[in-house]
C-alpha positions in Angstrom: 117.8 -73.0 -294.8 115.5 -75.4 -292.9 115.8 -79.1 -293.3 113.0 -80.9 -295.3 112.2 -84.5 -295.5 111.9 -85.6 -299.2 109.6 -88.1 -300.7 110.5 -89.5 -304.1 107.5 -91.1 -305.8 107.3 -93.4 -308.7 104.7 -95.9 -309.9 106.5 -98.6 -308.0 108.3 -97.3 -304.9 108.0 -94.3 -302.6 111.3 -93.4 -300.9 111.5 -91.1 -297.8 114.8 -89.8 -296.6 115.7 -87.7 -293.7 117.9 -85.5 -296.0 117.1 -82.3 -297.8 116.1 -82.9 -301.4 117.2 -80.8 -304.3 113.8 -81.5 -305.9 111.8 -80.4 -302.9 109.9 -77.9 -304.9 109.0 -80.1 -307.9 105.4 -81.1 -308.5 106.0 -84.5 -307.1 106.7 -83.1 -303.7 103.1 -82.1 -303.2 102.4 -85.4 -301.6 104.8 -84.6 -298.7 102.1 -82.8 -296.9 100.1 -85.9 -296.2 102.9 -87.0 -293.8 103.6 -83.7 -292.1 101.4 -84.4 -289.1 97.8 -85.2 -288.2 95.7 -82.4 -286.8 93.5 -85.0 -285.1 96.4 -86.4 -283.1 97.6 -83.0 -282.0 101.2 -84.0 -282.8 102.8 -81.7 -285.3 105.8 -83.2 -287.1 109.2 -81.8 -286.0 111.6 -81.8 -289.0 114.3 -84.4 -288.6 117.8 -83.2 -288.2 119.7 -82.5 -291.4 122.8 -84.2 -290.0 123.0 -87.9 -290.4 124.0 -89.2 -287.0 125.6 -92.6 -286.4 124.3 -94.6 -283.4 127.0 -96.1 -281.2 126.4 -99.7 -280.0 128.6 -101.6 -277.6 129.0 -105.3 -278.5 131.4 -106.9 -276.0 134.8 -105.2 -276.6 133.7 -104.1 -280.0 132.4 -100.5 -280.5 129.9 -100.5 -283.4 128.6 -97.4 -285.3 125.2 -97.8 -287.0 123.7 -95.7 -289.8 120.1 -94.5 -289.4 117.6 -97.3 -289.7 116.5 -98.4 -293.2 112.7 -99.1 -293.1 110.6 -100.7 -295.8 106.8 -100.1 -295.5 104.6 -102.4 -297.7 101.1 -101.1 -297.9 99.0 -101.7 -301.1 97.1 -98.4 -300.5 97.7 -95.3 -298.6 95.7 -95.0 -295.4 96.0 -93.5 -291.9 98.1 -96.5 -290.8 100.7 -96.1 -293.5 100.7 -92.4 -293.0 101.3 -93.0 -289.3 104.4 -95.1 -289.9 105.6 -92.6 -292.5 105.3 -89.8 -290.0 107.0 -91.9 -287.3 109.9 -92.7 -289.6 110.4 -89.0 -290.4 110.3 -88.1 -286.7 112.8 -90.8 -285.8 115.0 -89.7 -288.7 114.8 -93.2 -290.3 115.3 -93.7 -294.0 112.0 -95.0 -295.3 110.9 -96.6 -298.5 107.3 -97.4 -299.4 106.3 -100.2 -301.8 102.8 -100.9 -303.1 103.2 -104.4 -304.5 105.0 -107.6 -303.4 107.1 -107.4 -306.5 108.3 -103.8 -305.9 108.8 -104.6 -302.2 111.1 -107.5 -303.0 113.0 -105.5 -305.6 113.4 -102.6 -303.2 114.6 -105.0 -300.4 117.2 -106.6 -302.7 118.5 -103.2 -303.5 118.6 -101.6 -300.0 118.6 -104.6 -297.5 116.4 -102.8 -294.9 116.9 -103.3 -291.2 113.1 -103.3 -290.6 110.2 -104.3 -292.9 106.6 -103.5 -291.9 104.0 -105.4 -294.0 100.3 -104.7 -294.1 98.6 -108.0 -293.1 95.1 -106.6 -292.8 93.8 -106.9 -296.3 94.4 -110.3 -298.0 92.6 -109.1 -301.2 95.5 -106.8 -302.0 98.4 -109.3 -301.6 99.4 -112.3 -299.5 101.5 -110.8 -296.7 102.8 -114.1 -295.4 103.9 -115.2 -298.9 105.8 -111.9 -299.3 107.4 -112.4 -295.9 108.5 -115.9 -297.0 109.9 -114.5 -300.2 112.0 -111.9 -298.3 113.2 -114.6 -295.9 114.3 -116.7 -298.8 116.9 -113.9 -299.5 120.1 -114.7 -297.6 120.6 -111.1 -296.6 117.3 -111.0 -294.7 118.6 -113.2 -291.9 119.2 -110.1 -289.7 116.1 -108.2 -290.9 113.2 -107.7 -288.5 109.8 -108.1 -290.2 106.6 -106.9 -288.6 103.1 -107.7 -289.6 100.4 -105.1 -289.2 97.2 -107.0 -288.3 93.6 -106.1 -287.7 92.3 -105.5 -284.2 90.7 -108.8 -283.2 86.9 -108.7 -283.1 86.5 -111.5 -280.6 89.2 -113.8 -279.2 92.9 -113.3 -279.7 94.4 -115.3 -282.6 97.6 -117.3 -282.4 100.8 -115.7 -283.7 102.2 -119.0 -284.8 101.2 -118.7 -288.5 103.0 -115.3 -288.5 106.1 -116.8 -286.9 106.1 -119.7 -289.3 106.0 -117.3 -292.2 109.1 -115.5 -290.9 107.6 -112.5 -289.1 109.4 -111.5 -285.9 106.6 -109.5 -284.4 103.0 -108.3 -285.0 101.6 -104.8 -284.5 97.8 -104.6 -283.9 96.6 -101.7 -286.1 96.7 -98.4 -284.4 97.0 -95.3 -286.7 97.8 -93.0 -283.8 101.1 -91.4 -284.8 102.7 -91.5 -281.4 101.8 -95.2 -281.1 103.6 -95.8 -284.4 106.6 -93.8 -283.2 106.8 -95.7 -279.9 106.6 -99.0 -281.8 109.5 -98.0 -284.0 111.6 -96.9 -281.0 111.0 -100.2 -279.2 111.9 -102.1 -282.3 115.1 -100.1 -282.8 116.3 -100.6 -279.3 115.1 -104.2 -279.1 115.0 -106.7 -281.9 116.7 -104.4 -284.5 119.7 -103.7 -282.2 120.0 -107.4 -281.3 120.0 -108.3 -285.0 122.6 -105.6 -285.6 124.9 -107.1 -283.0 124.4 -110.6 -284.6 125.2 -109.2 -288.0 128.4 -107.6 -286.6 129.2 -111.1 -285.3 129.9 -112.1 -288.9 133.1 -110.1 -288.7 134.2 -112.0 -285.7 133.4 -115.4 -287.3 135.3 -114.3 -290.4 138.3 -113.6 -288.2 137.9 -117.1 -286.7 137.6 -118.7 -290.2 140.8 -117.0 -291.4 142.8 -117.6 -288.3 145.7 -120.0 -288.6 145.3 -121.1 -285.0 142.9 -123.9 -284.3 139.8 -122.6 -282.5 137.2 -124.6 -280.7 134.0 -123.3 -279.0 132.0 -125.4 -276.6 128.9 -124.8 -274.5 128.8 -124.5 -270.7 128.4 -128.3 -270.6 131.4 -128.7 -272.9 129.4 -129.8 -275.9 131.4 -128.8 -279.1 129.5 -126.1 -281.0 132.1 -124.8 -283.5 135.6 -125.5 -284.9 137.3 -123.4 -287.5 139.0 -124.6 -290.7 142.5 -124.5 -289.1 141.2 -126.9 -286.4 139.9 -129.3 -289.1 143.1 -129.1 -291.0 145.4 -129.6 -288.0 143.3 -132.3 -286.3 142.1 -134.1 -289.4 138.4 -134.0 -288.4 135.5 -132.7 -290.5 133.3 -130.2 -288.7 130.3 -132.5 -288.9 132.2 -135.2 -287.0 132.6 -133.0 -283.9 129.6 -130.6 -283.7 127.3 -131.8 -281.0 129.7 -134.1 -279.3 130.9 -133.7 -275.7 134.6 -133.1 -275.2 134.9 -136.3 -273.3 133.8 -138.3 -276.4 136.8 -137.0 -278.4 139.9 -139.3 -278.0 142.6 -137.9 -275.7 146.4 -138.3 -276.0 148.1 -140.5 -273.5 151.1 -138.1 -273.4 149.4 -135.6 -271.1 149.9 -135.9 -267.3 147.1 -137.8 -265.6 145.8 -134.9 -263.6 146.2 -132.2 -266.4 142.5 -132.3 -267.6 141.3 -132.1 -264.0 143.5 -129.0 -263.4 142.3 -127.3 -266.6 138.6 -128.0 -265.7 139.0 -126.8 -262.2 140.5 -123.5 -263.4 138.0 -122.6 -266.2 134.9 -123.6 -264.2 135.9 -120.8 -261.8 135.8 -118.4 -264.6 139.5 -118.2 -264.9 141.6 -118.4 -268.1 143.9 -121.4 -268.5 147.0 -121.4 -270.7 149.7 -124.1 -271.1 151.1 -127.0 -273.2 148.7 -129.7 -274.1 148.9 -132.8 -276.3 145.9 -133.3 -278.6 145.1 -136.5 -280.4 144.5 -136.2 -284.2 141.9 -138.3 -286.0 144.7 -140.6 -287.4 145.9 -141.3 -283.9 149.0 -139.1 -283.8 149.6 -136.8 -280.9 150.3 -133.2 -281.5 151.8 -130.8 -279.0 150.0 -127.4 -278.8 150.2 -124.2 -276.9 146.5 -123.9 -275.7 144.6 -121.0 -274.2 141.1 -121.7 -272.9 138.9 -118.7 -272.0 135.5 -118.9 -270.3 132.8 -116.6 -271.7 130.4 -115.1 -269.2 126.8 -114.8 -270.6 123.3 -114.4 -269.3 122.8 -114.4 -265.6 126.5 -113.9 -265.0 127.1 -117.5 -265.7 129.7 -119.2 -267.9 127.9 -119.9 -271.2 130.8 -120.9 -273.5 134.4 -121.9 -273.5 136.8 -120.7 -276.3 139.9 -122.7 -276.9 142.7 -121.4 -279.1 145.3 -124.0 -280.0 148.7 -123.3 -281.7 151.0 -126.2 -282.7 154.4 -125.9 -281.2 156.1 -127.2 -284.5 155.9 -125.9 -288.0 154.8 -129.1 -289.6 151.1 -128.4 -289.2 150.2 -125.7 -291.7 146.6 -124.8 -292.1 144.9 -126.2 -295.2 142.1 -124.0 -296.7 140.9 -126.6 -299.2 137.4 -127.8 -299.9 137.3 -129.4 -296.4 136.4 -126.0 -295.0 132.7 -126.4 -295.5 130.2 -129.2 -296.0 127.6 -128.7 -298.7 124.7 -129.2 -296.3 126.0 -126.5 -293.9 126.3 -123.7 -296.4 125.0 -120.3 -295.4 125.6 -117.1 -297.2 125.1 -113.9 -295.4 125.4 -111.2 -298.1 124.6 -108.2 -295.9 128.2 -108.4 -294.7 131.3 -107.8 -296.8 133.0 -110.6 -294.9 131.1 -113.9 -295.1 130.1 -116.1 -292.3 130.3 -119.3 -294.4 129.6 -122.0 -291.9 126.4 -123.4 -290.5 128.3 -124.2 -287.4 128.8 -120.5 -286.6 125.1 -119.9 -287.3 124.3 -122.6 -284.8 126.5 -120.9 -282.2 124.6 -117.7 -282.6 121.3 -119.5 -282.4 122.1 -121.3 -279.2 123.6 -118.2 -277.7 120.6 -116.1 -278.3 117.7 -118.5 -278.3 118.8 -121.6 -276.6 117.3 -123.8 -279.4 117.3 -124.1 -283.2 113.5 -124.2 -283.6 113.4 -120.8 -285.2 116.2 -121.7 -287.6 114.4 -124.9 -288.6 111.2 -122.9 -289.3 113.3 -120.5 -291.4 114.7 -123.3 -293.5 111.3 -124.9 -294.0 110.0 -121.5 -295.2 112.8 -121.2 -297.7 112.3 -124.7 -298.9 108.6 -123.9 -299.6 109.6 -120.8 -301.5 112.2 -122.8 -303.6 109.7 -125.5 -304.3 107.2 -122.9 -305.7 109.6 -121.2 -308.1 111.0 -122.3 -311.4 114.8 -122.0 -311.5 115.9 -119.5 -314.2 119.3 -119.8 -315.9 120.6 -116.8 -314.0 119.6 -118.4 -310.8 121.6 -121.5 -311.7 124.6 -119.3 -312.5 124.3 -117.6 -309.1 123.9 -120.9 -307.3 127.0 -122.3 -309.0 129.0 -119.2 -308.0 127.7 -119.5 -304.4 128.8 -123.1 -304.3 132.2 -122.1 -305.7 132.6 -119.5 -303.0 132.4 -122.1 -300.3 135.7 -123.7 -301.3 137.5 -120.5 -302.4 140.2 -118.5 -300.6 138.9 -115.2 -299.3 140.2 -112.9 -302.1 138.5 -115.2 -304.7 135.3 -115.3 -302.6 135.3 -111.5 -302.3 135.8 -111.2 -306.1 132.9 -113.6 -306.6 130.8 -111.4 -304.3 131.3 -108.5 -306.7 130.4 -110.8 -309.5 127.1 -111.7 -307.8 126.3 -108.0 -307.1 126.7 -107.3 -310.8 124.6 -110.3 -311.8 121.8 -109.3 -309.5 121.4 -105.9 -311.2 118.8 -105.5 -313.9 121.0 -103.5 -316.3 123.5 -106.3 -317.0 124.4 -105.1 -320.5 124.4 -101.3 -320.2 127.8 -99.7 -319.8 128.1 -97.2 -316.9 128.4 -93.7 -318.1 130.3 -90.8 -316.6 128.6 -87.9 -315.1 126.3 -85.7 -317.2 128.9 -82.9 -317.0 131.6 -85.2 -318.5 129.6 -86.2 -321.6 126.3 -84.5 -321.9 125.7 -85.6 -325.5 126.1 -89.3 -324.7 124.0 -89.0 -321.6 121.2 -87.2 -323.4 121.3 -89.7 -326.3 121.1 -92.6 -323.8 118.3 -90.8 -321.9 116.4 -90.3 -325.1 116.9 -93.6 -326.7 117.3 -96.1 -323.9 114.8 -95.0 -321.3 111.0 -94.9 -321.2 110.9 -91.3 -320.0 110.4 -89.5 -316.7 107.1 -90.4 -315.1 104.9 -87.3 -314.5 101.9 -87.3 -312.2 100.5 -84.3 -314.0 101.0 -82.2 -317.1 99.8 -81.8 -320.6 98.8 -84.8 -322.6 100.4 -85.5 -326.0 97.6 -87.2 -327.8 98.8 -89.6 -330.5 95.7 -91.5 -331.4 95.8 -95.1 -332.4 92.3 -94.9 -333.6 93.0 -92.8 -336.7 92.1 -94.7 -339.9 94.9 -96.3 -341.7 93.8 -96.7 -345.3 95.1 -96.7 -348.9 95.3 -93.1 -350.2 93.4 -92.4 -353.4 96.5 -91.5 -355.3 98.0 -94.9 -354.7 94.9 -97.1 -355.4 96.2 -98.2 -358.8 99.0 -100.6 -358.2 102.1 -100.4 -360.3 103.7 -103.4 -362.0 107.4 -104.2 -361.6 107.5 -104.0 -365.4 105.7 -100.7 -365.4 108.2 -98.8 -363.3 109.1 -95.6 -365.1 112.5 -95.7 -366.7 113.8 -92.7 -364.7 113.0 -94.6 -361.4 114.3 -97.9 -362.8 117.5 -96.3 -363.7 117.9 -94.8 -360.2 117.5 -98.3 -358.8 120.0 -100.0 -361.1 122.7 -100.3 -358.4 120.4 -101.1 -355.5 122.5 -104.1 -354.7 125.5 -101.8 -353.9 126.1 -100.5 -350.4 126.8 -97.0 -351.9 123.2 -96.9 -353.4 121.8 -93.3 -353.1 118.4 -93.6 -351.4 117.9 -89.8 -351.7 118.0 -89.9 -355.5 115.3 -92.5 -355.3 113.3 -90.4 -352.9 113.4 -87.5 -355.3 112.6 -89.6 -358.3 109.6 -91.2 -356.7 108.2 -88.1 -355.1 108.9 -89.4 -351.6 107.5 -92.9 -352.3 110.8 -94.9 -352.4 109.6 -97.8 -350.3 107.0 -99.1 -352.8 109.4 -99.1 -355.7 112.5 -100.4 -353.9 110.3 -102.9 -352.1 109.0 -104.3 -355.4 112.5 -104.8 -356.8 114.1 -106.2 -353.6 111.2 -108.5 -352.8 111.3 -109.7 -356.5 115.0 -110.4 -356.2 114.5 -112.5 -353.1 111.4 -114.4 -354.5 109.2 -113.2 -351.7 105.9 -113.6 -353.7 106.9 -117.2 -354.6 107.6 -118.0 -350.9 104.4 -116.5 -349.7 102.4 -117.8 -352.6 100.8 -114.4 -353.2 100.2 -112.5 -356.4 102.4 -109.6 -357.2 99.4 -107.3 -357.2 98.9 -108.2 -353.5 102.5 -107.4 -352.7 102.2 -104.1 -354.5 99.1 -103.1 -352.6 100.7 -104.1 -349.4 103.8 -102.0 -350.0 101.7 -99.1 -351.0 99.5 -99.2 -347.9 102.5 -99.7 -345.6 104.2 -96.7 -347.2 101.1 -94.6 -346.9 101.2 -95.1 -343.1 104.6 -93.6 -342.8 104.5 -89.9 -342.0 106.1 -87.9 -344.8 106.1 -84.9 -342.5 108.8 -86.5 -340.3 112.2 -85.3 -341.3 113.8 -88.7 -340.4 111.3 -91.4 -339.5 109.5 -91.5 -342.9 109.3 -94.1 -345.7 112.7 -93.1 -347.0 114.2 -94.3 -343.7 112.2 -97.5 -344.1 113.5 -98.0 -347.7 117.1 -97.3 -346.5 116.7 -100.0 -343.7 115.2 -102.4 -346.3 118.1 -101.8 -348.6 120.7 -102.4 -345.8 118.8 -105.6 -344.8 118.9 -107.0 -348.3 122.6 -106.1 -348.6 123.4 -108.0 -345.3 121.2 -111.0 -346.4 123.6 -111.5 -349.4 126.7 -111.9 -347.2 128.0 -115.4 -347.1 128.0 -116.0 -343.3 124.4 -114.6 -343.1 123.3 -116.9 -345.9 124.9 -119.9 -344.1 123.0 -119.1 -340.9 119.5 -118.1 -342.1 116.7 -120.1 -343.8 114.4 -118.7 -346.6 111.7 -118.0 -344.0 114.2 -115.9 -342.0 115.1 -113.9 -345.1 111.4 -113.2 -345.8 110.8 -112.2 -342.2 113.8 -109.9 -342.2 112.7 -108.1 -345.4 109.1 -107.7 -344.1 110.3 -106.5 -340.6 112.6 -103.9 -342.2 109.7 -102.6 -344.3 107.3 -102.2 -341.4 109.7 -101.5 -338.5 108.8 -97.8 -338.1 105.3 -97.7 -339.7 103.2 -94.8 -338.3 106.2 -93.4 -336.4 105.1 -90.0 -334.9 108.6 -88.5 -335.1 108.9 -88.5 -331.3 110.8 -90.9 -329.0 109.4 -93.4 -326.6 110.5 -91.2 -323.7 108.5 -88.3 -325.1 105.3 -90.4 -325.5 105.7 -91.7 -321.9 106.2 -88.3 -320.4 103.3 -86.9 -322.4 100.9 -89.7 -321.3 100.1 -90.6 -324.9 97.4 -93.2 -325.7 100.1 -95.5 -327.1 102.2 -95.2 -323.9 99.2 -96.1 -321.9 98.2 -98.9 -324.2 101.7 -100.5 -324.0 102.4 -99.7 -320.4 105.3 -97.4 -321.2 107.3 -100.4 -322.4 108.7 -100.6 -326.0 105.8 -98.3 -326.9 106.6 -97.4 -330.5 108.1 -100.8 -331.5 105.1 -102.6 -330.1 102.8 -100.2 -332.1 104.8 -100.7 -335.3 104.6 -104.5 -335.2 100.9 -104.6 -334.1 99.8 -102.0 -336.7 101.7 -103.8 -339.5 99.7 -107.0 -338.9 96.4 -105.1 -338.5 96.9 -103.3 -341.8 98.0 -106.5 -343.6 95.3 -108.9 -342.4 92.2 -106.7 -342.5 92.0 -106.5 -346.3 92.5 -109.5 -348.6 93.7 -107.1 -351.3 96.9 -106.5 -349.4 97.1 -109.6 -347.2 100.4 -111.1 -348.2 100.0 -113.9 -345.6 96.6 -115.1 -346.9 97.9 -118.2 -348.7 100.6 -119.6 -346.4 100.0 -122.5 -344.0 99.0 -121.7 -340.5 102.1 -122.9 -338.7 104.4 -121.2 -341.2 102.4 -118.0 -340.7 102.9 -118.3 -336.9 106.6 -118.8 -337.3 106.9 -115.9 -339.7 104.8 -113.6 -337.6 106.9 -114.4 -334.5 110.2 -113.7 -336.3 108.9 -110.4 -337.7 107.7 -109.2 -334.3 111.0 -110.3 -332.6 113.0 -108.3 -335.2 110.9 -105.2 -334.9 111.1 -105.2 -331.1 114.8 -105.7 -331.4 115.1 -102.2 -332.8 114.1 -100.8 -329.4 117.3 -99.3 -328.0 116.8 -100.2 -324.3 118.0 -103.7 -325.2 120.8 -102.5 -327.4 123.7 -103.7 -325.3 122.0 -107.0 -324.4 121.5 -107.9 -328.1 125.1 -107.0 -329.0 126.7 -108.8 -326.0 124.6 -111.9 -326.6 125.7 -111.9 -330.3 129.4 -111.5 -329.4 129.3 -114.2 -326.6 127.2 -116.7 -328.4 128.5 -116.3 -332.0 131.6 -114.2 -332.4 133.6 -115.7 -329.6 132.8 -119.4 -330.4 133.7 -118.8 -334.1 136.9 -117.1 -333.2 137.8 -119.9 -330.8 137.3 -122.4 -333.7 139.6 -120.4 -335.9 142.3 -120.1 -333.3 142.2 -123.8 -332.7 142.7 -124.5 -336.4 139.1 -125.6 -336.7 138.3 -123.3 -339.5 137.7 -126.3 -341.8 135.5 -128.0 -339.3 132.3 -127.3 -341.2 130.1 -129.2 -338.8 131.2 -127.1 -335.8 130.8 -123.8 -337.7 127.4 -125.0 -338.9 126.2 -125.9 -335.5 127.1 -122.4 -334.2 125.5 -120.6 -337.2 122.3 -122.6 -337.5 121.2 -123.3 -333.9 117.7 -121.8 -333.4 118.9 -119.5 -330.6 121.8 -118.1 -332.7 119.6 -117.6 -335.8 117.4 -115.3 -333.6 120.5 -113.4 -332.5 121.7 -113.0 -336.1 118.3 -111.7 -337.2 118.2 -109.2 -334.4 121.7 -108.0 -335.0 121.0 -107.7 -338.8 118.0 -105.5 -338.4 119.7 -103.4 -335.6 122.7 -102.7 -337.8 120.4 -101.9 -340.8 118.3 -99.6 -338.7 121.2 -97.4 -337.5 123.7 -97.9 -340.3 123.8 -94.2 -341.3 127.3 -93.6 -339.9 128.5 -96.4 -342.2 127.1 -94.9 -345.4 129.1 -92.9 -347.9 129.9 -89.5 -346.4 127.3 -87.4 -348.2 124.5 -89.8 -347.3 125.8 -89.9 -343.7 125.7 -86.1 -343.5 122.2 -85.9 -344.9 120.9 -88.5 -342.4 122.6 -86.7 -339.5 120.8 -83.5 -340.5 117.5 -85.2 -340.7 117.7 -87.0 -337.3 118.9 -83.8 -335.6 116.0 -81.8 -337.0 113.6 -84.4 -335.7 115.2 -84.2 -332.2 115.2 -80.4 -332.4 111.4 -80.4 -333.2 110.8 -82.7 -330.2 112.8 -80.4 -327.8 110.8 -77.5 -329.2 107.5 -79.3 -328.5 108.6 -80.4 -325.0 109.3 -76.8 -324.1 106.0 -75.6 -325.5 104.0 -78.3 -323.6 106.0 -78.0 -320.4 107.1 -81.6 -320.6 110.5 -82.8 -319.3 113.2 -82.1 -322.0 114.5 -85.6 -322.7 117.6 -84.5 -324.7 118.5 -81.0 -323.7 121.6 -80.9 -325.9 119.3 -81.1 -329.0 118.4 -77.5 -328.7 118.5 -76.1 -332.2 120.1 -72.8 -330.9 123.0 -74.5 -329.1 123.4 -78.1 -330.4 126.7 -79.3 -331.8 125.7 -81.8 -334.4 129.3 -83.1 -334.8 129.5 -83.8 -331.0 126.2 -85.6 -331.1 127.4 -87.8 -334.0 130.7 -88.5 -332.3 128.9 -89.6 -329.1 126.4 -91.8 -331.1 129.2 -93.5 -333.0 131.3 -94.0 -329.8 128.5 -95.3 -327.7 126.3 -97.3 -330.0 127.9 -97.9 -333.4 131.6 -98.8 -333.1 131.3 -102.0 -331.0 128.2 -103.2 -332.7 129.6 -102.8 -336.2 133.0 -104.3 -335.1 131.0 -107.4 -334.0 128.9 -107.4 -337.2 131.9 -106.9 -339.4 133.7 -109.8 -337.7 130.7 -112.0 -338.6 129.6 -110.7 -342.0 132.9 -109.3 -343.4 132.0 -105.7 -344.2 135.3 -103.8 -344.9 133.6 -101.1 -347.0 131.2 -100.2 -344.2 134.1 -100.0 -341.7 136.0 -97.7 -344.0 133.0 -95.4 -344.4 132.6 -95.4 -340.6 136.2 -94.4 -340.1 136.0 -91.6 -342.6 132.8 -90.3 -341.2 134.1 -90.3 -337.6 137.2 -88.4 -338.7 134.9 -85.9 -340.6 132.8 -85.2 -337.4 136.0 -85.0 -335.3 137.5 -82.5 -337.7 134.4 -80.3 -337.4 134.4 -80.6 -333.6 138.0 -79.7 -333.3 137.3 -76.5 -335.3 134.5 -75.7 -332.7 131.9 -76.0 -335.5 128.3 -76.9 -334.7 127.0 -77.3 -338.2 126.7 -80.3 -340.6 129.3 -78.9 -343.0 132.2 -76.4 -342.7 131.4 -72.9 -344.0 132.3 -72.3 -347.6 135.8 -71.0 -348.1 
């Protein structure tokens, strides 16, 4: 089978690899042809080798092996120039990523740490190329990256390259779309600047060895100016690095214990390029003399001349142990090269490399000024402060601790901080499909059928509901069904049957009355009744799960949680009203399909909300549209403006919290900000410290977390309901997912949750995965806060029920009749 070069395309980054792709025949691969050669150039593209070859580079006595070059192309739009570089990368067998915006370019660079970045500098209207370059240079790992600016061919006289150099570019390329010209440029870069930077990067390993060495090491220039000393030298001699760097050897005090002609003998030997080794007395900062076994080696550099001297000093007694304390690094000389596993932590070693390769530190100063400008333009976020604190802590930490902190930083820099890592799809297909369906925004398709879910359909009060009911006029049969609505074991399906699938209006009237919502909002009961009816009318009774019965069930759970003592201590009346309203509207106008489905289908809603929290954004927006457009159902009409804004914000926040992509973030924040501090108070005997408990429960930030957790638990509390209710809900959600899978297959859309195929699905397995992955930890945390032993018992019973069915290899909701 021939080797193909694959191009993976998303709306943010295009990635080219020199390896064969499993998806090479998918619709997305049609764009590959644009890079397969240019007939006008007469240069057909030769497929790159399938085998990834390592390049061998000699660096002094070190033999280095380099992976194929990682190249990042940043072009706002595709044109012949970008195609030329794409073709050249493929021909050279480089790994190539394409970014269209500065944001995606920076994100891609932070992920891959490319060796070479080529930025389109020709069209300032698309983005500021110099600002992007400065932003990349502000990243520590970019120190050894070569950045090239593609500039316009000058119309008149040649422009200075100094603005480009000051921005952090290494080189410019005058636009030339000829593919062979692009290819030659890449080859020159690979064997020139990129290889030089690769050697410098490899030098980090050498400096790490020097930093960890227990022997005192000193490096001087050909004129014997001190350029570097390691931590062992500082510890043994008592000097700080800053006291020595830049001084000539003759300026450092000498011990009188040496023979008068010893220094002259040493200098005479090493200036001839010969190594000297012997016993030498050095004078410490405190004036004491220390006897050392010293080896001084001249280092031959450019022009065959001696460029450096390396002195390795080992004390002859055991009284001088190396001290790796905070003296190792001064704050102003911190540098963090994250592209290497082993860190070069000293500015001194950076200076040595600079003087070795450039002869001056002008370029380094320009780099630092660019970084300073970037930092002055940005607002420091809390996560940035955390990363900076860890970076500072690394500087005074032993190597094992520093490496552990490296791993911490890698984790902190990911975007999915709160999502657990799953096993492979083969290990747990049910959990993977649930996560794919509930926690992603779908697979982006460049073509395919459109699933039209119109946001323009009229939302109105149906004629059969135009006569509002009074709370006192509720039929006895329905009133009797709702007698135990304050119990967790309340049967919502009995109410659904009694109300002819209109449970939300009736249950809402009773619960809102119990919590005094009309009094709080200063609205007549008739307005509340009209509002409940129009909201319920906009739930789809044709959905097997996401209908007004689900909304009534979530409202019931919300009301139940609001009565728990800890919750009452935390929330104000306005929070309670917001929670009840949010529960009522949280799925209004739900189409019975997931966010992933809508995004894949290119629905109007997905386009309107940019594929982000599509349904949740729609539920919140539509709820306020319905409420405020008609005074007859505007429950907010009579409240004060500021109170309305506060209430509106709380409702929106709670509805958006039901979106599952942020599930683990909400749960972890709740645990870390509320559960753990409360537990710590109890462990320290501070359970009676009412002020401390109150400060945790009532802080504005924690009240938001409580409300989010409350509605999340209410929304997916089905596994914690009595067993018969749990089984009914499991059947309903499974049927809705089956219907989605059926439609995806009919329309040729990606199947988001393949396990939910009505012919093969194991409902017990899907419930076990849902409980394991989403429910258990969340309800453990909520139970620890709100004290819900009855819910936890139901959860345990239901889990055992599904496990029992699964162990019997049954796929159905219930066992077959005996």
